[in-house]
SERO-4910 file (N, C-alpha, C, O; in steps of 0.05 Angstrom, whole numbers):
BEGIN
 pado doro    nc1    nc2    nc3   cac1   cac2   cac3    cc1    cc2    cc3    oc1    oc2    oc3
  Unk    A   -212    191   -248   -194    165   -243   -179    169   -218   -181    189   -204
  Unk    A   -163    147   -212   -147    147   -186   -150    121   -170   -163    102   -180
  Unk    A   -140    120   -150   -140     95   -133   -157     98   -109   -159    120    -97
  Unk    A   -170     76   -101   -184     77    -75   -162     75    -54   -141     63    -58
  Unk    A   -166     86    -31   -149     88     -8   -154     63     12   -176     54     16
  Unk    A   -133     55     22   -136     33     43   -125     44     68   -101     50     70
  Unk    A   -143     47     88   -136     61    114   -124     37    133   -135     14    134
  Unk    A   -102     45    145    -88     26    160   -105     17    187   -117     35    199
  Unk    A   -106     -6    195   -120    -17    218   -101    -36    233    -96    -58    223
  Unk    A    -90    -27    256    -72    -42    270    -82    -68    279    -66    -85    287
  Unk    A   -108    -73    279   -118    -98    289   -119   -120    265   -125   -143    270
  Unk    A   -113   -109    240   -113   -127    217    -84   -138    212    -65   -123    205
  Unk    A    -82   -165    215    -56   -176    209    -48   -171    181    -24   -166    176
  Unk    A    -65   -172    163    -57   -169    133    -47   -139    132    -27   -135    117
  Unk    A    -57   -119    144    -48    -91    142    -18    -90    156     -1    -75    146
  Unk    A    -12   -105    175     12   -105    187     33   -117    167     55   -107    164
  Unk    A     24   -138    155     42   -151    134     48   -132    112     71   -129    103
  Unk    A     25   -119    103     31    -98     81     51    -77     90     70    -71     75
  Unk    A     49    -66    114     66    -44    124     95    -57    128    114    -43    122
  Unk    A     97    -80    137    124    -91    142    139    -96    116    163    -92    114
  Unk    A    123   -106     95    134   -109     68    142    -84     56    162    -83     42
  Unk    A    125    -62     61    131    -36     51    158    -24     64    176    -13     51
  Unk    A    160    -27     90    184    -20    105    208    -33     96    229    -20     92
  Unk    A    206    -60     91    227    -75     80    238    -66     51    262    -65     46
  Unk    A    218    -60     34    224    -51      9    237    -23     11    257    -20     -2
  Unk    A    229     -3     25    237     22     26    267     21     37    285     34     26
  Unk    A    272      4     60    299      2     71    319    -10     48    342     -2     46
  Unk    A    309    -28     34    327    -42     14    331    -20    -10    353    -20    -22
  Unk    A    313     -6    -17    318     15    -38    337     35    -28    356     41    -42
  Unk    A    335     45     -4    353     63      8    382     53      9    401     66      3
  Unk    A    382     28     17    410     12     20    421      8     -9    445      7    -12
  Unk    A    405      6    -27    412     -2    -55    411    -30    -62    422    -38    -82
  Unk    A    399    -46    -46    400    -75    -51    373    -84    -66    371   -106    -75
  Unk    A    355    -64    -69    329    -69    -85    329    -48   -106    326    -25   -100
  Unk    A    332    -55   -131    333    -37   -153    315    -49   -175    304    -71   -172
  Unk    A    311    -34   -197    297    -43   -220    310    -69   -233    297    -84   -247
  Unk    A    335    -73   -227    348    -96   -238    349   -120   -219    360   -141   -226
  Unk    A    337   -118   -196    332   -140   -178    314   -159   -191    294   -151   -202
  Unk    A    319   -184   -190    302   -206   -201    273   -204   -191    268   -204   -167
  Unk    A    253   -201   -209    226   -202   -203    216   -177   -190    194   -178   -180
  Unk    A    231   -157   -188    224   -132   -174    211   -111   -190    196    -94   -179
  Unk    A    218   -111   -217    207    -91   -234    179    -95   -238    171   -118   -238
  Unk    A    163    -74   -241    135    -74   -246    130    -53   -268    136    -29   -265
  Unk    A    119    -62   -289    114    -42   -313     93    -21   -308     93      0   -321
  Unk    A     74    -26   -289     55     -6   -282     32     -3   -300     19     18   -299
  Unk    A     25    -22   -317      3    -20   -335    -24    -15   -322    -39      2   -330
  Unk    A    -29    -29   -301    -52    -26   -287    -55      2   -272    -77     13   -269
  Unk    A    -33     12   -263    -33     40   -253    -38     61   -273    -53     81   -269
  Unk    A    -25     58   -295    -30     79   -316    -59     79   -327    -71    100   -334
  Unk    A    -72     54   -327    -99     51   -333   -118     67   -314   -140     75   -320
  Unk    A   -107     69   -291   -121     85   -269   -115    114   -269   -127    129   -253
  Unk    A    -97    123   -286    -89    150   -289    -66    158   -268    -63    181   -260
  Unk    A    -51    137   -260    -27    143   -242     -3    140   -257      0    120   -271
  Unk    A     15    158   -255     41    156   -270     61    173   -257     55    196   -249
  Unk    A     86    161   -255    108    175   -243    131    175   -265    132    158   -283
  Unk    A    148    194   -263    173    195   -280    194    176   -265    207    186   -247
  Unk    A    196    152   -272    213    135   -259    205    106   -264    197     99   -286
  Unk    A    207     91   -245    200     61   -245    188     53   -223    193     64   -201
  Unk    A    171     30   -226    157     19   -202    172     -8   -196    182    -23   -213
  Unk    A    171    -12   -169    181    -39   -160    159    -51   -143    143    -38   -132
  Unk    A    160    -79   -143    138    -95   -130    153   -117   -113    176   -125   -117
  Unk    A    137   -125    -95    145   -147    -76    120   -161    -68    100   -148    -61
  Unk    A    120   -187    -70     97   -204    -58     98   -201    -28    119   -198    -15
  Unk    A     75   -201    -17     73   -201     11     51   -220     23     33   -228      9
  Unk    A     53   -225     48     33   -243     61      5   -228     60      2   -204     59
  Unk    A    -14   -246     61    -41   -237     61    -60   -258     56    -53   -281     52
  Unk    A    -84   -251     54   -106   -272     50   -106   -281     22   -108   -265      3
  Unk    A   -105   -308     19   -108   -320     -7    -85   -325    -21    -64   -312    -16
  Unk    A    -85   -345    -41    -63   -353    -57    -74   -354    -86    -98   -356    -90
  Unk    A    -56   -353   -106    -63   -356   -133    -63   -386   -138    -56   -401   -120
  Unk    A    -71   -395   -161    -69   -422   -170    -43   -434   -168    -40   -457   -162
  Unk    A    -23   -418   -174      5   -427   -172     17   -425   -144     40   -431   -140
  Unk    A      1   -418   -124     12   -418    -96     26   -391    -90     39   -389    -69
  Unk    A     25   -371   -109     38   -346   -101     18   -329    -85     -6   -333    -88
  Unk    A     28   -310    -70     12   -293    -54     -5   -276    -73      4   -268    -94
  Unk    A    -31   -271    -65    -48   -253    -81    -42   -224    -77    -54   -208    -91
  Unk    A    -25   -218    -60    -20   -190    -54      9   -182    -60     28   -197    -56
  Unk    A     11   -157    -70     38   -145    -76     37   -117    -67     16   -105    -66
  Unk    A     60   -107    -59     64    -80    -52     81    -67    -74    101    -78    -82
  Unk    A     73    -43    -83     84    -29   -105     95     -4    -95     78     11    -84
  Unk    A    118      4    -98    129     31    -94    143     43   -117    150     29   -136
  Unk    A    147     67   -118    157     82   -141    185     92   -134    190    101   -112
  Unk    A    204     90   -156    230    105   -152    234    123   -174    226    118   -197
  Unk    A    246    144   -169    249    165   -188    269    158   -210    280    136   -209
  Unk    A    274    177   -229    294    172   -250    322    169   -238    340    156   -249
  Unk    A    325    182   -215    351    180   -201    356    157   -183    376    154   -169
  Unk    A    336    138   -184    339    113   -169    329    117   -139    328     98   -124
  Unk    A    323    139   -132    314    144   -103    285    138    -99    269    140   -118
  Unk    A    277    130    -75    250    125    -67    231    148    -70    239    170    -63
  Unk    A    208    147    -81    188    166    -81    175    162    -52    163    141    -47
  Unk    A    177    182    -35    168    179     -9    138    182     -6    125    195    -22
  Unk    A    127    169     13    100    169     21     81    161     -2     59    173     -4
  Unk    A     88    143    -18     70    133    -38     75    104    -41     98     95    -45
  Unk    A     53     88    -39     54     60    -43     26     49    -47      6     60    -38
  Unk    A     26     25    -61      0     15    -68      1    -15    -64     20    -30    -70
  Unk    A    -22    -23    -51    -24    -56    -52    -41    -62    -76    -62    -51    -82
  Unk    A    -29    -83    -88    -42    -94   -114    -52   -122   -107    -37   -140   -101
  Unk    A    -77   -124   -109    -90   -149   -105    -94   -162   -131   -101   -148   -150
  Unk    A    -91   -188   -134    -91   -201   -161   -120   -204   -171   -124   -217   -192
  Unk    A   -140   -192   -156   -166   -190   -170   -167   -162   -182   -189   -152   -188
  Unk    A   -143   -149   -186   -138   -124   -201   -147    -99   -186   -151    -78   -198
  Unk    A   -151   -102   -158   -154    -78   -141   -127    -65   -137   -107    -78   -130
  Unk    A   -126    -40   -141   -103    -25   -131   -111     -5   -109   -127     13   -114
  Unk    A    -98     -7    -86   -108      8    -63    -84     25    -54    -63     14    -48
  Unk    A    -87     50    -52    -66     69    -43    -65     66    -13    -85     67      1
  Unk    A    -40     62     -3    -35     57     25    -36     84     39    -25    104     29
  Unk    A    -49     84     63    -53    109     77    -28    115     95    -10     98     98
  Unk    A    -27    138    107     -5    147    125      2    126    147     26    124    154
  Unk    A    -17    111    157    -14     92    179      6     69    170     22     58    186
  Unk    A      4     63    145     21     41    134     52     51    137     69     35    145
  Unk    A     56     76    129     82     87    130     92     89    159    116     84    164
  Unk    A     75     96    177     85     97    204     93     71    215    113     70    229
  Unk    A     78     50    210     84     22    218    109     12    204    124     -3    215
  Unk    A    112     22    179    134     11    162    162     22    172    183     10    167
  Unk    A    162     46    185    185     58    195    207     39    209    230     39    202
  Unk    A    197     24    227    217      6    243    230    -11    221    255    -12    221
  Unk    A    215    -25    204    226    -44    187    245    -30    164    265    -41    154
  Unk    A    235     -5    158    253     10    137    278     17    151    299     15    138
  Unk    A    280     25    176    304     33    191    322      9    192    346     11    187
  Unk    A    309    -16    199    326    -39    203    339    -49    177    362    -57    177
  Unk    A    323    -47    155    332    -57    129    352    -39    114    366    -47     95
  Unk    A    352    -14    123    368      5    109    398      7    120    415     22    110
  Unk    A    402     -8    141    429     -7    153    449    -24    141    472    -24    150
***
């Protein structure tokens, strides 16, 4: 079991959107403005556990730009990060969740691109 990896490609606008959303989430978690109590941020993680992925802590999610919309007009893509039981970000781990139930582990390139947004949002 496990997750398929998604390798970052700087020529893909969707990948840039994933990375920017990831950085925004990371910065907000570090700053304390994104928590499990933030409206619509909590993610139970049922789909992850079904794939054999589990952390001691909580998952947070955020819709992000990308290809496609659901019937209700929401983005088909979400970024999921984990926070530990201490409320701190689990570093270097994130997943793109597509509403066709694909969960894709984000590669190192996403985190490199995310750093600028993370630094900006954590101030």
